[in-house]
N, C-alpha and C positions, 0 to 999 in steps of 0.2 A: 386508552388513548385512541383518538379518531384517526382515520386514514389521512385526513388533511394535515394533522399535526405530525404524523409519521413522515409524510412527504416533505413537510417543511424542514424537519430535522435532517432528512437525506439531502435536500437542496443546500442547506447551510453548510453541511460537511463537505459536499462536492465543491461548493464555491471556495471554501477555505483551502481545500486540497489543491484545486487547480490554480488559485491565485499564488499559493506558495511555490508550486512547481514551475509555473510560468516565470515568476520572479527569479527563481534560482537559475532556470535555463537562460534567461536574458541578462543575467548579471554575474554569473560565475562561469569560469572555464572548467571543463571536466577535470575533477581531481582537486580543485581549489578548496581550501579549508579556512574557516574563520573560527577562532576559539572564543566562545562566549564565556565559559568557565573552564577550569582545568578538566572537569568531568563532563562537559557538554560542548560539542562542536557542531558547526554546520559544515558538512563535507559533501560536495556534489559528486554523486556517482550515478550511473545509469544501469538499470537492471534489465537484462535481456530475457529473463525467464520467469520462473515461479518464485516462491518464497525462498529466501536465503540464497538467491542467485542461481538456483537450480535451472538447468536448461533441458529442453527436449531436443536430442540430436536430430540431424537430418535437415534437408532443404525445407520441408514443410512443418518442422517442429514448432516454430513460432506461430505460424498460421493456425495449426491445430490447437495450440494453447489459447490463442485469442478467441477462436470459435468456441472452444470449450468454456471459456469464461463467459461468453455471451449467453450460451445455453444455461449455465449455472445461474447467471443473474436473472434470467427469465424464471427459473425455478424458485429462486429466493423471493422474487417479486410476487409470484403467485402465493408463496408461503405467507408473506406479509399480508396480502389481501385476504386470504382465507382465515388467518389468525384474527383479523380485526372484524371482518364482515360476517363470517359464518360461525366462528368458534368463540368469540368474545374472550380472547385470551388475555392473560395478565399484561400489565404494562412492562414488566421485566422482559417478557418474551418479545413484545412489540418493539421495544427500544433495542434489544439485542439484534433482532432481525434487521431493523432499520440501519443500525451501525454496520452490520456485515454487508448489507446491500449497497450502502453508500461507499464503503471501502472498495468492494469489488468493482463497482461501476467507475469509481475514480481511477483505478489502475487500468480498466478497459479503455477509458478515454485516451490515456497515454499510448496504449498498444495500437489502437485503431488509427488515431489522428496525428500523433506527434511526428511520425516518420514523414508525413507530407506537409506539415506546417512549419517545421523547424529545420535549419541547416545544422551541420555538425558542431559539436561543442568542444572538440579537441583543438587545442592551441588558440581558440578564440571564443568569444561569447556568442551564443546562438542568436539568430534573428528569427523573430516570429513572422510567419507568412513569408518565408524565404523563397527566392527565385529558384534556388537549387536545393531542395530538401534532401535530408540524409537518407531517407528510406521510401517505402511505399505504403499503401493502405495495409492495415493489419500487421505491420512490421515495425511499429514504433517501440522505443525503449521507455521503460518506466523510470521516472525521476525519483531518486531517494536523496535525503539530505540530513536527517537527524541522527547524530552519533553521540552515544553516551559511554565513553570508555572510563568507567568508574575506577578501574584498577588495571595497571599494566606493569608487568614484571616477570621474573622467572619463578616458576613453581618450585617448591621444595623437591630436592632430589629423591627423597624417600617415597614420593608418590608413584604408584605403578603407572606405566604407560606414558604419562605426561610429565613425570618428574624431571626437573632441570630445564624444561622447555619454556620458551617465551610465551606468555599468555596475556590476553586482554579480556577483561570482564566489564562491560557487556559489549560484544564486538559487532552486533548487527547495526546496519544503517537502514533507515526506514523513512516513510513519509506519513502524512496525515491519514491517507487511505488505509495503510497498514495498521496504524494505531486504532482506527475505527473497527477494523476486522478483529484485531486482537482483543479489544475491549468487549465487543459483542460476543465473541467466543468465551471470554472470561466470565461474562454475566451468565451465559448458559451453563458453564461448569460450576461456578461458585454459588449461584442462586438458582440451582436446578429446580428445586421443589417449588419455589415461588414463581419461576418462569413458566413452568408447565402446569400451574394451577389456574383453572378457569375462574373468571370473576362470577 
């Protein structure tokens, strides 16, 4: 795969990711939910930290996380260029890196810009390019919306630790960027030999 095709894939993913996020931000109130199917819902939440809602504590935690993401994207971008231009790597690896790069960059856009272009989504639909934004540079919140609660109920009481407790499978809420990252990592794991085979 050429560098141009890899960039095109990244651009398309970024476009779809940002269009869906902006649509959700400008049409949903925080916490609003629409049931598409019993097992698939659109649920608008905002994520302050890393994967699964993890946060770095402290005043500068969010800033550190965003700067770390920027450095990581630079490294992944170099990895993509090096894999195509110098190492003639397999398409499996190039697609995987492109997906990971697009996903990481998609969530960085939220973190860097959303705090200064949107107002608050609590109790009202957010306004794009608001006069009173909810945050500052590098302190935006990542928009998540896809929710697949395939099963919800109480676990059998004979199970150790979790027995008798309420449980939802699959409980994560995510976005297109997260899907791209997960798919890219999945390709690296499940197609490892093909991904790291040089053409």
